[in-house]
TIMARZA-741287 format. One record per atom (N, C-alpha, C, O): residue in three letters; x, y, z. Coordinates in steps of 0.2 Angstrom, whole numbers, plus 5000, padded with zeros to 4 digits. Layout:
BEGIN
alaXYZ;...
***
This chain:
BEGIN
met493745944842;met493945924835;met494645894835;met495045914838;gly494645834832;gly495245794832;gly495745824827;gly495645874823;met496445804828;met496945834824;met496845824816;met496945874813;gln496645774814;gln496545764807;gln495945814804;gln496045834799;ser495445824808;ser494945864806;ser495245944806;ser495045974801;ile495645954811;ile495946024810;ile496446034804;ile496346084801;ile496745974803;ile497245974796;ile496745984790;ile496946024786;gln496245944790;gln495745954784;gln495446024784;gln495346044778;asp495246054789;asp494946114790;asp495446174787;asp495246214783;cys496046164789;cys496646214787;cys496646214779;cys496746264776;ile496746154777;ile496846144769;ile496246164766;ile496246194761;ser495646144768;ser495046164765;ser494946244765;ser494746274760;arg495146274770;arg495046354770;arg495546384766;arg495446434763;ser496146354765;ser496646384760;ser496446374753;ser496446414749;ile496146314752;ile495846304745;ile495246354744;ile495246374738;ala494846364748;ala494246404748;ala494446474746;ala494146514742;val495046504749;val495246574748;val495546574740;val495346624737;lys495846524738;lys496146524732;lys495646514726;lys495646544721;gln495046474728;gln494546474724;gln494146534723;gln493946554717;gln494146574728;gln493846644727;gln494246684722;gln493946724718;ile494846684723;ile495346724719;ile495246694712;ile495246734707;leu495246634711;leu495146604704;leu494546624701;leu494546634694;ala494046634704;ala493346654702;ala493246724701;ala492746754698;asp493746764703;asp493746844702;asp494146864696;asp494746874697;asp493746884691;asp494146904685;asp494546964686;asp495046974683;arg494247014690;arg494647074691;arg495247064695;arg495747094694;phe495247014700;phe495847004703;phe496346974699;phe496946984699;leu496146924694;leu496646894689;leu496846944685;leu497446944683;ser496446994683;ser496747054679;ser497247094682;ser497747114679;arg497247104689;arg497747134692;arg498347094692;arg498947124692;ile498347034693;ile498946994692;ile499247004685;ile499847014685;glu498847004680;glu499147024673;glu499447094673;glu500047104670;gln499147144676;gln499447204677;gln500047214680;gln500547244678;ala500147174686;ala500747174690;ala501347144685;ala501847164686;val501147094682;val501647064677;val501947114672;val502547114671;glu501447144669;glu501647204664;glu502047254668;glu502547274665;ile501847284673;ile502147334677;ile502947314678;ile503347354677;ile502947254681;ile503647234683;ile504047214677;ile504647234677;thr503847184672;thr504147174666;thr504447234663;thr505047244661;glu504047284663;glu504247354660;glu504747384664;glu505247414661;ala504647374671;ala505147404675;ala505847374674;ala506347414673;phe505847304674;phe506547274673;phe506847294666;phe507447304665;asn506347294661;asn506647304654;asn506947374653;asn507347384649;ala506647424657;ala506847494657;ala507447504662;ala507747554663;gly507747444665;gly508347454669;gly508147474676;gly508647494680;his507547474678;his507347484685;his507347424690;his507547374688;lys507247444696;lys507347384701;lys506647374705;lys506247414704;val506647314707;val506047294711;val506247284718;val506647244720;trp505847314723;trp506047314730;trp505447284734;trp504847284732;phe505647244739;phe505147214743;phe505147234751;phe505747244753;cys504647234754;cys504647244761;cys504047204765;cys503547194762;gly504147184771;gly503647154775;gly503847144782;gly504447164783;asn503447124786;asn503647114793;asn503547034795;asn503047014793;gly503947004799;gly503846944801;gly503746894796;gly504246894791;gly503246854796;gly503146804790;gly503146834783;gly503346804778;ser502846894783;ser502846934777;ser503546954775;ser503646964769;ala503946964779;ala504646984778;ala504946924774;ala505346934769;ala504846864777;ala505146804774;ala504846794767;ala505246774763;asp504246804766;asp503946804760;asp504146854755;asp504346834749;ala504346914757;ala504646964753;ala505346944751;ala505446954745;gln505746924755;gln506346894754;gln506346844749;gln506746834744;his505946794750;his505846734746;his505646754738;his505946734734;leu505146804738;leu504946824731;leu505546864728;leu505646864722;ala505846904731;ala506446944729;ala506946894726;ala507246904720;ala507046844729;ala507546794727;ala507346754721;ala507746734717;glu506746754720;glu506446724714;glu506646764708;glu506846734702;phe506746824708;phe506946874703;phe507746874703;phe507946864697;ser508046884708;ser508746894708;ser509146834707;ser509746834705;gly508846774709;gly509146714708;gly508846684702;gly509146694696;arg508346644702;arg507946614696;arg507346584699;arg507246574705;phe506846574694;phe506246544695;phe506246474692;phe506446424695;tyr506146474685;tyr506146414682;tyr506746404677;tyr507046354676;leu507046464675;leu507546474670;leu508246484672;leu508246524677;asn508746454669;asn509446484671;asn509446544666;asn509546534660;arg509546604669;arg509646664666;arg509946714670;arg510146704676;lys510046774667;lys510446824671;lys509946844677;lys509346844677;ala510346874682;ala509946894688;ala509546964686;ala509747004682;leu508946964689;leu508547024689;leu508647074695;leu508747044701;pro508647134695;pro508847174701;pro508247184705;pro507847234705;ala508247134710;ala507647134715;ala507947124722;ala508447084723;glu507747154727;glu507947144734;glu507447164739;glu507047204738;ala507447124745;ala507047144751;ala507447194755;ala508047174757;phe507147244757;phe507447294761;phe507647274768;phe508147304770;his507447224771;his507547204778;his508147164778;his508347144784;cys508547144773;cys509047094773;cys509747124777;cys510147084779;asn509747194777;asn510347224781;asn510147234788;asn509947284790;thr510347184792;thr510147194799;thr510547244803;thr510247274808;ser511147264801;ser511447324804;ser511047384803;ser510947424807;tyr510847394796;tyr510447454795;tyr509847454799;tyr509647504802;leu509447394798;leu508847394802;leu508847404809;leu508447444811;thr509347374813;thr509347394820;thr509547464821;thr509347494826;ala510047484817;ala510247554818;ala509647604818;ala509547654822;val509347604812;val508747654811;val508147644816;val507947694818;ala508047574817;ala507547564822;ala507647594829;ala507247624833;asn508347594831;asn508547614837;asn508647694837;asn508447724841;asp508947724832;asp509147794831;asp508547834829;asp508547894831;tyr508047814825;tyr507547844823;tyr506847814826;tyr506747824832;his506547774822;his505947734824;his505847684819;his506047684813;phe505547624822;phe505447564818;phe505047584812;phe505047554806;glu504547634812;glu504147654807;glu504547684801;glu504347684795;asp505147704802;asp505547734797;asp506047684793;asp506347714788;ile506047624795;ile506547584792;ile506547574784;ile507047574781;tyr505947574782;tyr505847564774;tyr505847624771;tyr506047634765;ala505547674774;ala505447744771;ala506147774769;ala506247804764;arg506647764774;arg507247794773;arg507647754767;arg508047784763;leu507447694766;leu507747654760;leu507447674754;leu507847674749;ile506847694754;ile506547724748;ile506947784746;ile507047794740;glu507047824751;glu507447894750;glu508147874747;glu508347914743;gly508447824750;gly509147814748;gly509347774742;gly509847784739;leu508847724741;leu509047674736;leu508647674729;leu508847654724;thr508047704730;thr507547694724;thr507547754719;thr507847814721;gly507347744713;gly507247804709;gly506547794705;gly506247744706;pro506347854702;pro505747844698;pro505747794693;pro506247774690;gly505147754693;gly505047694689;gly505247634692;gly505047574690;asp505547634698;asp505647574702;asp504947544704;asp504447584704;val504947484707;val504347454710;val504447434717;val504947404718;leu503947454721;leu503947434728;leu503447384729;leu502847404728;ile503547324732;ile503047274733;ile503047264741;ile503547244744;gly502447284744;gly502447284751;gly501947224753;gly501347224751;leu502147184758;leu501647134760;leu501447144768;leu501947154772;ser500847154769;ser500547164775;ser499847134776;ser499447164772;thr499747084780;thr499147054780;thr498547094782;thr498047094779;ser498747144786;ser498247184789;ser498147244784;ser497647284784;gly498747264781;gly498747324777;gly498847384781;gly498847444779;asn499047374788;asn499047434792;asn499747434795;asn499847474800;ser500247394793;ser500947404796;ser501247474795;ser501347494789;ala501347504801;ala501547574800;ala502147584796;ala502247634792;asn502647544796;asn503247554792;asn503147544785;asn503447574781;ile502647494783;ile502547484776;ile502047544773;ile502147564768;val501647564778;val501247624776;val501647684774;val501547724769;lys502147694779;lys502547754778;lys503047744772;lys503147794768;ala503247684770;ala503647674764;ala503247684758;ala503447714753;phe502547664758;phe502147684752;phe502047754751;phe502047774746;lys502047794757;lys501947864756;lys502647894753;lys502547934749;ala503147864755;ala503847894753;ala503847874746;ala504147904741;ala503647814744;ala503647784737;ala503247834732;ala503547844727;arg502747854734;arg502347894730;arg502647964729;arg502647984723;ala502947994734;ala503348054733;ala503948044728;ala504148084725;ala504247984728;ala504847964724;ala504647944718;ala505147924714;glu504047934716;glu503847914709;glu504047834708;glu504147814703;val503947804714;val504047724714;val503347694713;val502947714717;val503247654709;val502647614708;val502547564714;val502947534716;thr501947564717;thr501847524723;thr501347474721;thr500747484718;ile501447414724;ile501047354723;ile500947324730;ile501447304734;gly500347324733;gly500247304739;gly499947234740;gly499447214736;phe500147194744;phe499847124746;phe499547124753;phe499947134757;thr498947124753;thr498547134760;thr498047074760;thr497947034756;gly497647084766;gly497047044767;gly496447084764;gly496547124760;lys495847054766;lys495247074763;lys495147154763;lys494947174757;thr495247194768;thr495047264768;thr495547304764;thr495447364762;gly496247284764;gly496747324761;gly497047374766;gly497547394765;gly496647384772;gly496947424777;gly497147494774;gly496847524770;gln497647524778;gln497847594776;gln498247594770;gln498347644767;leu498447534768;leu498847534761;leu498347544755;leu498647564750;gln497747534756;gln497347534750;gln497347594746;gln497447594740;pro497247654749;pro497347714745;pro498047734743;pro498047784739;leu498547704746;leu499247724744;leu499547674739;leu500047684737;thr499147624736;thr499347574732;thr499147584725;thr498547594724;asp499647584720;asp499447584713;asp499047524711;asp498647524707;leu499247464714;leu498947404712;leu498947354718;leu499447344722;leu498347334720;leu498147304727;leu497947234726;leu497447224722;phe498247184729;phe498047114730;phe497747104737;phe498147084741;asn497147124738;asn496847114744;asn496447044744;asn495947034742;val496846994747;val496646924747;val495946924751;val495946954757;pro495446894749;pro494846894752;pro494746854758;pro494346804758;asp495146864763;asp495046834769;asp495346874775;asp495746924773;ser495246854781;ser495546894787;ser495946854791;ser496246884796;asp496146794789;asp496546744793;asp497246754791;asp497346734785;thr497746774795;thr498446784793;thr498746724789;thr498946734783;pro498646664791;pro499046604787;pro498746594781;pro499046584776;arg498046604780;arg497746594773;arg497946654769;arg498046644763;ile497946714771;ile498146774767;ile498846754765;ile499046764759;gln499346744769;gln500046734767;gln500146674762;gln500546684758;glu499746624763;glu499746564758;glu499546594751;glu499846574746;ala499046634751;ala498846664744;ala499346714742;ala499446714736;his499646754746;his500246794744;his500746764740;his500946784735;ile500946704743;ile501546664740;ile501246634733;ile501646644728;leu500646614732;leu500346594726;leu500346644721;leu500646634715;ile500146704723;ile500146764718;ile500846784716;ile500946794710;gly501246784721;gly501946804720;gly502246754715;gly502646784711;his502146694716;his502546644712;his502246654705;his502646644700;ile501546664704;ile501346674697;ile501646734694;ile501846724688;ile501646784697;ile502046844695;ile502746834693;ile502946854687;cys503146804697;cys503846784695;cys503846744689;cys504246754685;gln503446694689;gln503446644683;gln503346684677;gln503746674672;leu502846724677;leu502646764670;leu503146814669;leu503246824663;val503346854673;val503846904672;val504546874669;val504746894664;glu504746814672;glu505346784669;glu505146754662;glu505646764658;ala504646734661;ala504446704654;ala504446764649;ala504646764643;asn504146824651;asn504046884647;asn504746904645;asn504846924639;ile505246904650;ile505946934648;ile506346884645;ile506746904640;phe506346824647;phe506846774644;phe506546724640;phe506946684637;gly505846724639;gly505546674635;gly505446614639;gly505746604645;gly505046564637;gly505046504641;gly504346484643;gly504146434646;
***
């Protein structure tokens, strides 16, 4: 297969995943639910937290910045942050405890009832995110999971699940950013107009 064919195949597969989401009314309804959950949390003075590993950590940080910075509108900052941004904390807890504990300890230390945790894991089986979702449930933090097709271990721990209908990591992550951007746009519009 030539390079141009590979490029076309990657683009076609990305489009196909998004077309499946577009055709799934229940999936689209879950996006609406997420917008309402997050809007209500911000309006009530709660925070939205993000976590992920690798590329999903970068996506988590990106989406948190859309809230705390801006999306389309010049407006006040919304209280959102990705848990992994403090590298001193991350390396200390991973060294002194276990890597699986890095996010669960932050749930314990930073969150409160009514906050929202958004976890991104293409497999749905990332041990540190699974443990964070268990801690979130105990702390009365609402959980929103971004995963691949099966939902993995996060499925039963998630209040609202976006299980992208594919098993290929790049295609899943591309869809996660699309879904996240839609949520950010609509939450911003709900709170600030526009």
